[in-house]
RODO-2510 file (C-alpha; in nm, 4 decimals, decimal comma):
residues 611
     n   res          X          Y          Z
     1     m     2,3223    -5,5739     9,4098
     2     e     2,5897    -5,5632     9,1246
     3     n     2,3184    -5,4729     8,8624
     4     g     2,2164    -5,1781     9,0960
     5     l     2,5731    -5,0635     9,1407
     6     s     2,6639    -5,0449     8,7519
     7     s     2,3452    -4,8306     8,7030
     8     l     2,4706    -4,5512     8,9234
     9     g     2,6519    -4,3857     8,6219
    10     d     2,9702    -4,2886     8,8394
    11     s     3,2530    -4,5386     8,8090
    12     k     3,4494    -4,3870     9,1024
    13     l     3,1321    -4,3889     9,3214
    14     e     3,0521    -4,7394     9,2221
    15     q     3,3996    -4,8561     9,3035
    16     a     3,3781    -4,6934     9,6393
    17     v     3,0477    -4,8482     9,7404
    18     r     3,1469    -5,1757     9,5920
    19     q     3,4597    -5,1835     9,8369
    20     w     3,2544    -5,0705    10,1172
    21     l     3,0071    -5,3532    10,0889
    22     q     3,2774    -5,5852    10,0659
    23     y     3,4382    -5,4731    10,3947
    24     d     3,1648    -5,3648    10,5948
    25     r     3,0293    -5,6071    10,8735
    26     n     2,8011    -5,3675    11,0550
    27     p     2,4350    -5,4843    10,9348
    28     k     2,2842    -5,1277    11,0002
    29     t     2,5453    -4,9298    10,7855
    30     a     2,5523    -5,2006    10,5363
    31     s     2,1863    -5,2265    10,4658
    32     v     2,1373    -4,8442    10,4492
    33     v     2,4083    -4,8409    10,1870
    34     q     2,2227    -5,1364    10,0032
    35     d     1,8845    -4,9562    10,0234
    36     l     2,0532    -4,6282     9,8772
    37     v     2,1957    -4,8332     9,5945
    38     k     1,8415    -5,0092     9,5100
    39     e     1,6734    -4,6546     9,5153
    40     k     1,9618    -4,5211     9,2959
    41     a     1,9927    -4,2554     9,5485
    42     v     2,3259    -4,1061     9,3768
    43     e     2,3146    -3,7802     9,5632
    44     a     2,2652    -3,9654     9,8915
    45     l     2,5439    -4,2012     9,8079
    46     k     2,7870    -3,9278     9,6969
    47     k     2,7467    -3,7468    10,0508
    48     c     2,8430    -4,0681    10,2179
    49     f     3,1334    -4,1688     9,9713
    50     a     3,2306    -3,8406     9,8057
    51     s     3,5524    -3,8374    10,0194
    52     r     3,7192    -4,0103    10,2900
    53     m     3,7324    -3,8087    10,6342
    54     e     4,0519    -3,6284    10,6455
    55     f     4,2774    -3,7171    10,9416
    56     g     4,4473    -3,4127    11,0750
    57     t     4,6161    -3,3104    11,3774
    58     a     4,2929    -3,3071    11,5743
    59     g     4,2333    -3,6585    11,4399
    60     l     3,8784    -3,7268    11,2872
    61     r     3,5543    -3,5357    11,3579
    62     a     3,2361    -3,6077    11,1514
    63     a     2,8819    -3,7432    11,1598
    64     m     2,8040    -4,0840    11,2636
    65     g     2,6463    -4,2881    10,9689
    66     p     2,7401    -4,5058    10,6682
    67     g     3,0302    -4,4472    10,4163
    68     t     3,3668    -4,3089    10,3974
    69     s     3,2881    -3,9625    10,5025
    70     c     3,1364    -4,0532    10,8302
    71     m     3,2312    -4,1913    11,1590
    72     n     3,1391    -4,5767    11,1705
    73     d     3,2571    -4,9231    11,2507
    74     l     3,4468    -4,9576    10,9388
    75     t     3,6220    -4,6178    10,9272
    76     i     3,7191    -4,6586    11,2963
    77     i     3,8910    -4,9906    11,2115
    78     q     4,0576    -4,8486    10,9004
    79     t     4,1667    -4,5474    11,0793
    80     t     4,3015    -4,7509    11,3759
    81     q     4,4725    -5,0040    11,1522
    82     g     4,6554    -4,7007    11,0077
    83     f     4,7527    -4,5547    11,3340
    84     c     4,8847    -4,8814    11,4611
    85     c     5,1117    -4,9297    11,1471
    86     y     5,2356    -4,5752    11,1895
    87     l     5,2936    -4,6479    11,5642
    88     e     5,4879    -4,9653    11,4673
    89     q     5,7164    -4,7837    11,2560
    90     s     5,7787    -4,5047    11,4980
    91     f     5,8243    -4,7199    11,8323
    92     g     6,0557    -5,0350    11,8471
    93     n     5,9013    -5,1001    12,1985
    94     l     5,5221    -5,0426    12,1078
    95     k     5,4493    -5,4154    12,2151
    96     e     5,5944    -5,3541    12,5498
    97     r     5,4382    -5,0013    12,6143
    98     g     5,0957    -5,0071    12,4604
    99     v     4,8300    -4,7564    12,4164
   100     v     4,5243    -4,6111    12,6201
   101     i     4,1702    -4,5827    12,4778
   102     g     3,9003    -4,3725    12,6367
   103     f     3,5492    -4,2823    12,5078
   104     d     3,2591    -4,0712    12,5994
   105     a     2,8838    -4,1288    12,6058
   106     r     2,7970    -4,0457    12,2358
   107     a     2,5615    -4,2802    12,0480
   108     h     2,3871    -4,2960    11,7194
   109     p     2,1270    -4,5815    11,7234
   110     p     2,0406    -4,5598    11,3595
   111     s     2,3900    -4,6668    11,2300
   112     g     2,4617    -4,8687    11,5481
   113     g     2,7574    -4,6328    11,6109
   114     s     2,8652    -4,5216    11,9643
   115     s     3,1924    -4,4019    12,1418
   116     k     3,2174    -4,7301    12,3493
   117     r     3,1642    -4,9500    12,0281
   118     f     3,4255    -4,7509    11,8333
   119     a     3,6707    -4,7776    12,1361
   120     s     3,6257    -5,1506    12,1514
   121     l     3,6935    -5,2060    11,7767
   122     a     4,0065    -4,9714    11,8182
   123     a     4,1271    -5,2041    12,0928
   124     a     4,0629    -5,5229    11,8826
   125     v     4,2817    -5,3718    11,5954
   126     f     4,5686    -5,2973    11,8504
   127     i     4,5245    -5,6521    12,0416
   128     s     4,5354    -5,8259    11,6889
   129     r     4,8764    -5,6998    11,6463
   130     g     5,0026    -5,7863    11,9890
   131     v     4,9918    -5,4279    12,1448
   132     p     4,8912    -5,4115    12,4952
   133     v     4,5658    -5,1860    12,5387
   134     h     4,4681    -4,9937    12,8441
   135     l     4,1002    -4,9557    12,7530
   136     f     3,8746    -4,7691    13,0059
   137     s     3,5909    -4,9726    13,1236
   138     d     3,3452    -4,6672    13,1394
   139     i     3,3023    -4,3230    13,0128
   140     t     3,5957    -4,0789    13,1225
   141     p     3,6784    -3,7164    13,0612
   142     t     3,9011    -3,6444    12,7760
   143     p     4,1876    -3,5300    13,0096
   144     f     4,2146    -3,8647    13,1677
   145     v     4,3748    -3,9965    12,8301
   146     p     4,6776    -3,7587    12,8147
   147     f     4,7159    -3,8090    13,1967
   148     t     4,7285    -4,1875    13,1338
   149     v     4,9815    -4,1665    12,8732
   150     s     5,2119    -3,9743    13,0714
   151     y     5,1408    -4,1730    13,4036
   152     l     5,1973    -4,5038    13,2359
   153     g     5,4549    -4,3990    12,9954
   154     l     5,2554    -4,5357    12,6733
   155     c     5,3314    -4,4741    12,3303
   156     a     5,0058    -4,3069    12,2203
   157     g     4,6451    -4,2456    12,3433
   158     i     4,3028    -4,2360    12,1678
   159     m     3,9786    -4,0540    12,2912
   160     v     3,6694    -4,1165    12,1014
   161     t     3,4837    -3,8049    12,1650
   162     a     3,3116    -3,5038    11,9525
   163     s     3,3588    -3,2971    12,2542
   164     h     3,0696    -3,0250    12,2364
   165     n     2,9592    -3,0929    11,8640
   166     p     2,6062    -3,1613    11,7826
   167     k     2,4696    -3,5042    11,8886
   168     q     2,4983    -3,6752    11,5660
   169     d     2,8800    -3,6273    11,5464
   170     n     3,1704    -3,8238    11,6932
   171     g     3,5425    -3,7997    11,6851
   172     y     3,8822    -3,9598    11,7202
   173     k     4,1497    -3,7581    11,9064
   174     v     4,5068    -3,8786    11,9240
   175     y     4,7905    -3,8226    12,1730
   176     w     5,1651    -3,8888    12,1241
   177     e     5,4116    -4,0399    12,3800
   178     n     5,4761    -3,6970    12,5381
   179     g     5,1224    -3,6746    12,6374
   180     a     5,0246    -3,3985    12,4130
   181     q     4,8044    -3,4017    12,0856
   182     i     4,9906    -3,4910    11,7745
   183     v     5,1341    -3,2071    11,5410
   184     s     5,2567    -3,2440    11,1902
   185     p     5,4053    -3,4520    11,0276
   186     h     5,2398    -3,7203    11,2384
   187     d     4,8936    -3,6496    11,0895
   188     k     5,0340    -3,6919    10,7379
   189     g     5,2105    -3,9956    10,8247
   190     i     4,8982    -4,1595    10,9860
   191     s     4,6878    -4,0495    10,6832
   192     k     4,9214    -4,2308    10,4532
   193     a     4,9239    -4,5345    10,6821
   194     i     4,5387    -4,5246    10,6738
   195     e     4,5127    -4,5305    10,3026
   196     e     4,7598    -4,8176    10,2968
   197     n     4,5478    -5,0399    10,5351
   198     l     4,1789    -5,0061    10,4038
   199     e     4,1093    -5,3780    10,4099
   200     p     4,0088    -5,4911    10,7527
   201     w     4,2522    -5,7349    10,9160
   202     p     4,1299    -6,0783    10,9910
   203     e     4,0838    -6,0021    11,3669
   204     s     3,9962    -5,6440    11,3629
   205     w     3,6085    -5,6933    11,3841
   206     n     3,6703    -5,9565    11,6643
   207     t     3,5787    -5,7351    11,9740
   208     e     3,4548    -6,0274    12,1844
   209     e     3,7997    -6,2077    12,1634
   210     a     3,9919    -5,8800    12,2180
   211     l     3,7955    -5,8107    12,5320
   212     k     3,8950    -6,1589    12,6830
   213     s     4,2521    -6,0917    12,5705
   214     p     4,5357    -6,0983    12,8302
   215     l     4,6781    -5,7943    12,6535
   216     l     4,3743    -5,5807    12,7500
   217     k     4,3989    -5,4032    13,0926
   218     d     4,1318    -5,1664    13,2468
   219     p     4,3241    -4,8580    13,3822
   220     y     3,9791    -4,6905    13,5336
   221     q     4,0395    -4,7320    13,9135
   222     d     4,4097    -4,6865    13,8976
   223     v     4,3964    -4,3623    13,6798
   224     n     4,0990    -4,2381    13,8944
   225     t     4,3116    -4,2669    14,2181
   226     q     4,6267    -4,1393    14,0379
   227     y     4,4608    -3,8339    13,8607
   228     f     4,2982    -3,7226    14,1881
   229     k     4,6086    -3,7451    14,3656
   230     a     4,8087    -3,5430    14,1133
   231     i     4,5457    -3,2602    14,1100
   232     q     4,5846    -3,2118    14,4886
   233     k     4,9252    -3,0638    14,4353
   234     h     4,7383    -2,7563    14,3066
   235     c     4,5216    -2,7343    14,6243
   236     h     4,6654    -2,4681    14,8548
   237     h     4,3713    -2,3706    15,0842
   238     r     4,2316    -2,6878    15,2355
   239     e     4,1244    -2,5270    15,5593
   240     i     3,9258    -2,2433    15,3893
   241     n     3,7750    -2,5139    15,1483
   242     k     3,6540    -2,7073    15,4395
   243     s     3,4689    -2,4337    15,6050
   244     s     3,3619    -2,2311    15,2927
   245     q     2,9990    -2,1412    15,2939
   246     v     3,0047    -2,0546    14,9295
   247     k     2,7373    -2,2396    14,7209
   248     i     2,8362    -2,3559    14,3768
   249     v     2,6362    -2,5241    14,1078
   250     h     2,7895    -2,7499    13,8368
   251     t     2,6244    -2,8913    13,5149
   252     s     2,8105    -3,1567    13,2918
   253     v     2,5413    -3,0743    13,0087
   254     h     2,4492    -3,4427    12,9632
   255     g     2,8220    -3,5182    12,9348
   256     v     3,0640    -3,7322    13,1278
   257     g     3,1822    -3,4640    13,3792
   258     h     2,9499    -3,5057    13,6901
   259     t     3,1073    -3,7703    13,8803
   260     f     3,4500    -3,6591    13,8004
   261     v     3,3861    -3,3046    13,9196
   262     q     3,2278    -3,4279    14,2292
   263     s     3,5539    -3,6248    14,2842
   264     a     3,7587    -3,3306    14,2349
   265     f     3,5733    -3,1080    14,4796
   266     k     3,6126    -3,3850    14,7281
   267     a     3,9841    -3,4309    14,6642
   268     f     4,0107    -3,0410    14,7550
   269     d     3,7843    -3,0824    15,0568
   270     l     3,5351    -2,8442    14,8961
   271     h     3,1728    -2,9052    14,9626
   272     p     3,0124    -3,0801    14,6821
   273     p     2,8583    -2,8606    14,4110
   274     y     2,4764    -2,8717    14,3491
   275     a     2,4457    -3,0791    14,0354
   276     v     2,1922    -2,9802    13,7739
   277     e     1,9401    -3,2922    13,8148
   278     e     1,8149    -3,2743    13,4442
   279     q     2,1651    -3,2557    13,2883
   280     k     2,3831    -3,4517    13,5187
   281     d     2,3578    -3,8091    13,3748
   282     p     2,5236    -3,8700    13,0314
   283     d     2,2564    -3,8515    12,7418
   284     p     2,3621    -3,8727    12,3719
   285     e     2,0308    -3,6948    12,2653
   286     f     2,1404    -3,3640    12,4701
   287     p     1,7514    -3,3230    12,5368
   288     t     1,7831    -2,9847    12,7273
   289     v     2,0025    -2,7884    12,4997
   290     k     2,0074    -2,6865    12,1422
   291     y     2,3930    -2,7233    12,1295
   292     p     2,5848    -2,8782    12,4024
   293     n     2,8323    -2,6036    12,4095
   294     p     2,8758    -2,3992    12,7306
   295     e     3,0903    -2,1383    12,5234
   296     e     2,7376    -2,0444    12,3632
   297     g     2,6730    -1,9069    12,7253
   298     e     2,3342    -1,8311    12,8530
   299     g     2,1183    -2,0724    12,6670
   300     v     2,3002    -2,3773    12,7864
   301     l     2,3166    -2,2449    13,1353
   302     t     1,9409    -2,1789    13,1887
   303     l     1,8861    -2,4724    13,4131
   304     s     2,1890    -2,3881    13,6076
   305     f     2,0687    -2,0435    13,6813
   306     a     1,7362    -2,1664    13,7890
   307     l     1,9170    -2,4219    14,0448
   308     a     2,1445    -2,1743    14,1730
   309     d     1,8685    -1,9032    14,2262
   310     k     1,6670    -2,1734    14,4179
   311     e     1,9594    -2,2890    14,6254
   312     g     2,1128    -1,9386    14,6818
   313     a     2,4170    -2,0151    14,4914
   314     s     2,6190    -1,7346    14,3625
   315     v     2,8637    -1,9116    14,1031
   316     v     2,7824    -2,1655    13,8265
   317     l     3,0535    -2,3941    13,6922
   318     a     2,9633    -2,5700    13,3554
   319     n     3,1767    -2,8509    13,1606
   320     d     3,1475    -2,9350    12,7954
   321     p     3,0298    -3,3007    12,7398
   322     d     3,3731    -3,4517    12,7470
   323     a     3,4691    -3,2299    13,0297
   324     d     3,7912    -3,0735    12,8895
   325     r     3,6388    -2,7130    12,8913
   326     l     3,5003    -2,4972    13,1659
   327     a     3,2708    -2,2025    13,1664
   328     i     3,1950    -1,9992    13,4704
   329     a     2,9095    -1,7432    13,5595
   330     e     2,8530    -1,5350    13,8635
   331     k     2,5516    -1,3621    14,0092
   332     q     2,5706    -0,9819    14,0266
   333     e     2,4290    -0,7715    14,2822
   334     s     2,1714    -0,6664    14,0322
   335     g     2,0414    -1,0220    14,0182
   336     q     2,1663    -1,0628    13,6792
   337     w     2,3993    -1,3506    13,5947
   338     r     2,7411    -1,2707    13,4171
   339     v     2,9048    -1,5338    13,2051
   340     f     3,2570    -1,4714    13,2010
   341     s     3,4329    -1,4772    12,8557
   342     g     3,7252    -1,7501    12,8044
   343     n     3,9764    -1,4506    12,8112
   344     e     3,8341    -1,3201    13,1414
   345     l     3,8547    -1,6692    13,3144
   346     g     4,2160    -1,6763    13,1593
   347     a     4,2935    -1,3657    13,3622
   348     l     4,1220    -1,4877    13,6770
   349     l     4,2871    -1,8282    13,6706
   350     g     4,6322    -1,7115    13,5617
   351     w     4,6304    -1,4596    13,8390
   352     w     4,5142    -1,7024    14,1074
   353     i     4,7585    -1,9759    14,0103
   354     f     5,0484    -1,7371    14,0261
   355     h     4,9154    -1,5920    14,3516
   356     c     4,9401    -1,9444    14,4967
   357     w     5,2862    -2,0265    14,3597
   358     r     5,4217    -1,6954    14,4898
   359     q     5,2930    -1,7806    14,8372
   360     q     5,4640    -2,1253    14,8253
   361     n     5,7847    -1,9721    14,6612
   362     p     5,8824    -1,6470    14,8278
   363     d     6,2297    -1,6805    14,6742
   364     t     6,2415    -1,3985    14,4159
   365     a     6,4888    -1,5795    14,1893
   366     a     6,2612    -1,8767    14,1349
   367     v     6,0178    -1,6806    13,9159
   368     k     6,2829    -1,6955    13,6486
   369     n     6,2113    -2,0723    13,5871
   370     l     5,8470    -1,9856    13,5420
   371     y     5,6142    -1,9998    13,2211
   372     m     5,2673    -1,9468    13,1132
   373     l     5,1397    -1,9963    12,7739
   374     s     4,8473    -1,8818    12,5539
   375     s     4,7350    -1,9151    12,2181
   376     t     4,7857    -1,6087    11,9753
   377     v     4,4210    -1,5369    11,9394
   378     s     4,3928    -1,5293    12,3159
   379     s     4,4029    -1,2337    12,5525
   380     k     4,7413    -1,0909    12,6139
   381     i     4,6671    -1,0549    12,9788
   382     l     4,9265    -1,3192    13,0754
   383     r     5,1959    -1,1171    12,8995
   384     a     5,1065    -0,8090    13,1178
   385     i     5,1097    -1,0220    13,4280
   386     a     5,4354    -1,1784    13,3267
   387     l     5,6003    -0,8403    13,2521
   388     k     5,5354    -0,7052    13,5975
   389     e     5,5958    -1,0155    13,8073
   390     g     5,8989    -1,1331    13,6178
   391     f     5,7923    -1,4864    13,4962
   392     h     5,8128    -1,5954    13,1189
   393     f     5,5194    -1,5720    12,8817
   394     e     5,4983    -1,7415    12,5431
   395     e     5,2561    -1,7516    12,2775
   396     t     5,1703    -2,0435    12,0487
   397     l     4,9424    -2,1011    11,7316
   398     t     4,5946    -2,1555    11,8112
   399     g     4,4939    -2,4959    11,9626
   400     f     4,6123    -2,7026    12,2680
   401     k     4,8142    -2,9206    12,0607
   402     w     5,0727    -2,6349    12,0429
   403     m     5,0570    -2,5423    12,4041
   404     g     5,0793    -2,9020    12,5155
   405     n     5,3658    -2,9742    12,2952
   406     r     5,5563    -2,6521    12,4036
   407     a     5,4870    -2,7092    12,7551
   408     r     5,6484    -3,0562    12,7193
   409     d     5,9512    -2,9181    12,5532
   410     l     5,9841    -2,6470    12,8469
   411     m     5,9392    -2,9237    13,1114
   412     d     6,2184    -3,1240    12,9658
   413     q     6,4384    -2,8254    12,9853
   414     g     6,3522    -2,8283    13,3642
   415     k     6,1090    -2,5245    13,3473
   416     t     5,7875    -2,5050    13,5364
   417     v     5,4840    -2,4503    13,3328
   418     l     5,2314    -2,3008    13,5676
   419     f     4,9365    -2,2450    13,3335
   420     a     4,8187    -2,2448    12,9679
   421     f     4,4934    -2,1161    12,8214
   422     e     4,2920    -2,0515    12,5193
   423     e     3,9910    -1,8128    12,4701
   424     a     3,7625    -2,1040    12,3639
   425     i     3,7287    -2,1701    12,7497
   426     g     4,0133    -2,4149    12,7580
   427     y     4,2637    -2,4062    13,0717
   428     m     4,5485    -2,6061    13,1464
   429     c     4,6109    -2,5762    13,5330
   430     c     4,7961    -2,8957    13,6091
   431     s     5,0894    -3,0020    13,4191
   432     a     5,0001    -3,3538    13,4765
   433     v     4,7615    -3,3085    13,1895
   434     l     4,9333    -3,1503    12,8789
   435     d     4,5836    -3,0431    12,7359
   436     k     4,2925    -2,8366    12,8410
   437     d     4,1206    -2,9982    13,1588
   438     g     3,7737    -2,9013    13,2880
   439     v     3,7937    -3,1336    13,5873
   440     s     4,0951    -2,9849    13,7586
   441     g     3,9912    -2,6435    13,6370
   442     a     3,6703    -2,6762    13,8091
   443     a     3,8056    -2,7654    14,1590
   444     i     4,0901    -2,4816    14,1203
   445     a     3,8101    -2,2448    14,0273
   446     g     3,6123    -2,3711    14,3441
   447     e     3,9132    -2,3052    14,5650
   448     m     3,9720    -1,9551    14,4226
   449     v     3,5886    -1,8713    14,4772
   450     s     3,6185    -1,9863    14,8427
   451     y     3,9373    -1,8084    14,9005
   452     l     3,7977    -1,4613    14,7734
   453     a     3,4670    -1,5254    14,9575
   454     t     3,6720    -1,5072    15,2862
   455     k     3,7735    -1,1571    15,1802
   456     s     3,4256    -1,0649    15,0658
   457     i     3,5424    -1,0199    14,7096
   458     s     3,3558    -1,1787    14,4175
   459     l     3,4952    -1,2925    14,0845
   460     s     3,3853    -0,9643    13,8922
   461     q     3,5461    -0,7564    14,1646
   462     q     3,8884    -0,9625    14,1475
   463     l     3,8800    -0,9272    13,7651
   464     t     3,8516    -0,5454    13,7899
   465     t     4,1518    -0,5448    14,0355
   466     i     4,3433    -0,7678    13,7999
   467     y     4,2880    -0,5289    13,5104
   468     e     4,3714    -0,2158    13,7347
   469     e     4,6861    -0,3521    13,8373
   470     y     4,7987    -0,4898    13,5061
   471     g     4,6121    -0,2832    13,2473
   472     y     4,2686    -0,3333    13,1086
   473     h     4,2379    -0,6001    12,8317
   474     i     3,9137    -0,5896    12,6637
   475     s     3,8377    -0,8263    12,3980
   476     k     3,5550    -0,8843    12,1301
   477     n     3,5398    -1,1999    11,9358
   478     s     3,2770    -1,3296    11,6779
   479     y     3,2567    -1,4899    11,3392
   480     f     3,0741    -1,4870    11,0022
   481     i     2,9445    -1,7904    10,8367
   482     c     3,0602    -1,8567    10,4845
   483     h     3,0280    -2,1682    10,2845
   484     d     3,2071    -2,0588     9,9595
   485     q     3,5936    -2,1228     9,9733
   486     d     3,6465    -1,8874     9,6696
   487     v     3,4948    -1,6146     9,8795
   488     i     3,6887    -1,6726    10,1625
   489     r     4,0288    -1,6956     9,9549
   490     g     3,9337    -1,3666     9,7708
   491     l     3,8767    -1,1729    10,1173
   492     f     4,2156    -1,2798    10,2480
   493     d     4,3847    -1,2344     9,9121
   494     r     4,2543    -0,8660     9,8873
   495     l     4,4054    -0,8083    10,2314
   496     r     4,7475    -0,9396    10,0879
   497     n     4,7347    -0,7263     9,7893
   498     y     4,5470    -0,4235     9,9234
   499     g     4,4446    -0,1381     9,7031
   500     g     4,5553    -0,3592     9,4191
   501     q     4,9254    -0,3608     9,4879
   502     k     5,0870    -0,7123     9,5107
   503     d     5,2125    -0,8338     9,8266
   504     s     5,0937    -0,5072    10,0214
   505     y     4,9028    -0,5017    10,3251
   506     p     4,6599    -0,2179    10,4563
   507     t     4,8324     0,0543    10,6512
   508     e     4,5025     0,1805    10,7886
   509     c     4,1565     0,0587    10,8732
   510     g     3,8981     0,3366    10,8859
   511     r     4,0136     0,6042    11,1113
   512     f     4,2646     0,3375    11,2896
   513     s     4,6434     0,3315    11,1732
   514     i     4,8007     0,0054    11,1671
   515     s     5,1524    -0,0535    11,3031
   516     a     5,2254    -0,4112    11,2286
   517     v     5,0921    -0,7025    11,0245
   518     r     5,1658    -1,0803    11,0803
   519     d     5,0434    -1,3537    10,8088
   520     l     5,0681    -1,6968    10,9347
   521     t     4,9516    -1,8202    10,5948
   522     t     5,2343    -1,6843    10,4125
   523     g     5,5002    -1,6487    10,6973
   524     y     5,5332    -1,2733    10,6816
   525     d     5,5887    -1,0542    10,9731
   526     s     5,6498    -0,6824    10,9744
   527     n     5,7802    -0,6818    11,3229
   528     q     6,0890    -0,9129    11,2515
   529     t     6,3884    -0,7752    11,0985
   530     d     6,4106    -1,0333    10,8229
   531     k     6,0316    -1,0034    10,7817
   532     k     5,9749    -1,3684    10,8494
   533     a     5,7327    -1,5153    11,1197
   534     v     5,8607    -1,6797    11,4243
   535     l     5,5625    -1,8999    11,4803
   536     p     5,4978    -2,1979    11,2361
   537     t     5,2981    -2,1177    10,9295
   538     s     5,0404    -2,3109    10,7378
   539     r     4,9357    -2,2621    10,3675
   540     s     4,6136    -2,4855    10,4347
   541     s     4,4515    -2,2071    10,6605
   542     q     4,4110    -1,8413    10,6638
   543     m     4,5464    -1,6325    10,9363
   544     i     4,6480    -1,2522    10,9539
   545     t     4,7043    -1,0464    11,2643
   546     f     4,6887    -0,6579    11,2585
   547     t     4,8297    -0,4519    11,5402
   548     f     4,6996    -0,0991    11,5752
   549     s     4,8633     0,2106    11,6894
   550     n     4,6126     0,2548    11,9642
   551     g     4,7197    -0,0691    12,1476
   552     g     4,4509    -0,2853    11,9488
   553     v     4,5135    -0,6388    11,8201
   554     a     4,2953    -0,8151    11,5696
   555     t     4,3258    -1,1461    11,4121
   556     m     4,1193    -1,2802    11,1350
   557     r     4,1230    -1,6562    11,0662
   558     t     3,9516    -1,9382    10,9097
   559     s     3,8152    -2,2334    11,1221
   560     g     3,9600    -2,5883    11,0786
   561     t     3,6223    -2,7602    11,1734
   562     e     3,3473    -2,5261    11,0772
   563     p     3,2430    -2,2985    10,7699
   564     k     3,3271    -1,9961    10,9726
   565     i     3,5854    -1,6749    10,9251
   566     k     3,6379    -1,5855    11,2927
   567     y     3,7944    -1,2594    11,4386
   568     y     3,9595    -1,2017    11,7621
   569     t     4,0080    -0,8343    11,8667
   570     e     4,1526    -0,6996    12,1949
   571     l     4,2436    -0,3512    12,3091
   572     c     4,5211    -0,3631    12,5856
   573     a     4,5462    -0,0481    12,7859
   574     a     4,8555     0,0618    12,9866
   575     p     4,7938    -0,0002    13,3855
   576     g     4,6298     0,3208    13,5354
   577     n     4,4358     0,3874    13,2081
   578     g     4,0991     0,2790    13,3826
   579     d     3,8252     0,4681    13,1711
   580     v     3,6564     0,1306    13,0692
   581     t     3,3475     0,2873    12,9032
   582     l     3,5920     0,4793    12,6619
   583     l     3,7938     0,1581    12,6080
   584     k     3,4901    -0,0197    12,5225
   585     k     3,3685     0,2436    12,2728
   586     e     3,7211     0,2516    12,1172
   587     l     3,7174    -0,1388    12,0595
   588     d     3,3548    -0,1291    11,9339
   589     d     3,4676     0,1435    11,6901
   590     l     3,7781    -0,0801    11,5746
   591     v     3,5462    -0,3840    11,5268
   592     d     3,2992    -0,1951    11,3122
   593     a     3,5834    -0,0593    11,0948
   594     i     3,7284    -0,4243    11,0613
   595     v     3,4011    -0,5751    10,9551
   596     e     3,3141    -0,2818    10,7204
   597     n     3,6594    -0,2389    10,5412
   598     f     3,8088    -0,5976    10,5737
   599     f     3,5245    -0,8344    10,5851
   600     e     3,2723    -0,6469    10,3580
   601     p     2,9770    -0,8726    10,4651
   602     e     2,7372    -0,7313    10,2107
   603     k     2,9525    -0,7764     9,9228
   604     n     3,0910    -1,1085    10,0159
   605     k     2,7346    -1,2295    10,1272
   606     l     2,8567    -1,3364    10,4754
   607     q     2,6161    -1,4360    10,7210
   608     p     2,6600    -1,2903    11,0771
   609     k     2,6802    -1,5027    11,3860
   610     p     2,3083    -1,6092    11,4903
   611     e     2,2162    -1,4208    11,8025
***
């Protein structure tokens, strides 16, 4: 093997492979690497070893397979050793409080990797250092991990999942003691600690011993009971639920959601939803869908629509594979199905949760203590509702880590955070989980549907009522695919030095006049007196928001996990301006102008979103 290594002709690669073979005890990944060395497959080896997966605020996410750039036994051990050391530095009482570890149903037979295996290895690492571990004995939804951190007062939580990514991927998501996902600078501190602890500790591979340790506990039964107890605080119409005639279909898209959503409906005394038989059991192959992502809309929901048509159901609920997201579709009078966008569901759930709160709290002064949150690229509908109803609305950066941490700050000040959402079908309807949660969301949506049905109102009709009362908010989001970082940089630099003038942003886009610009890459905000943005800024990602004189808002940003330049646009009309056709045309024209003038897809060779 040594001779084979020295003939690779790349000393850095040779060193990385040599260290790998010295450390890796998984026979499948080790033999793949040995075979590649024998075959002198330098390009394939470079793919596996070119770089180490970067540990960010979202933790890790990559394909399962051999090498430092993939998710496998060794990289999980190395990551957990680093995380464990960082927690030891951060908490004097880590050995009293401990951590929780959950996992989904993903598996990759060729490399011997699976979420369950990775979770057991992570547990072995912590136990080898005398840290108590609450390791779920079976698959759970992602929201159960942040719930357990808060409920048991633990130092941290780990969820092994790749959410709705393609089947070959896996991930490692990390929560802090406050029950929210980590934010900077924890990611950098953990990253540094990983680099300092690459050699596996003597007991890190020993999962058998770890699983027998008195330090290991299984929180499954207790958390199952406590979680469904906690979400019942958000059940306000039990009698309606018991007698409801509404038929609802649910799909878990081959993920973990089925049993938990059935339990959530039971906790609300709702009739159990019809489960899509072909998709209800966990299956790491995701055989019936191209992408296991309900955000992709109709393609993922084909089987659900067929079952709903057969059973006479009018509403479909869908979770992504780790059940932290929720999609909803409703059958229209025309017989067609309408899949609601994340922003439309944000409007419906935000309205419903406030409506229920108001019924319980008639005292008008109580509203002053109330907050709702959404991310800066999501619809501004909550802002409009807050303005009229008198509660507080705040915007955060994109991603639930920001909303979860902000919610915790507000709750620590004695405030009530009723609801938070992001347009990527993520909803926090229950503050016992400071992250998006598709399980509690499904039950709360089920109750909303049942309540509206007693008044013969559909979700689509209620959405129109919301828009008529608080102003139409019409959005249009999409993306372009671009693999060239230089092109992306050039595109955004042109907007910052528009018309060749340094540090000068565009004042118009086609026929549309721009009234304000906020750049969260550089920290510039034309609306602030000192021209400095209020929200945190990050040089590592691109994000510019343009506000237009016609009430339009458009944000262009790069994705943290995919080769995409995304755009999010919305036209916010004043209450009473109800000409939807005109508003839609105005937004379509605005999007066309942004694409033509700011993206320049032909010049930059950008691929449009595949239809």
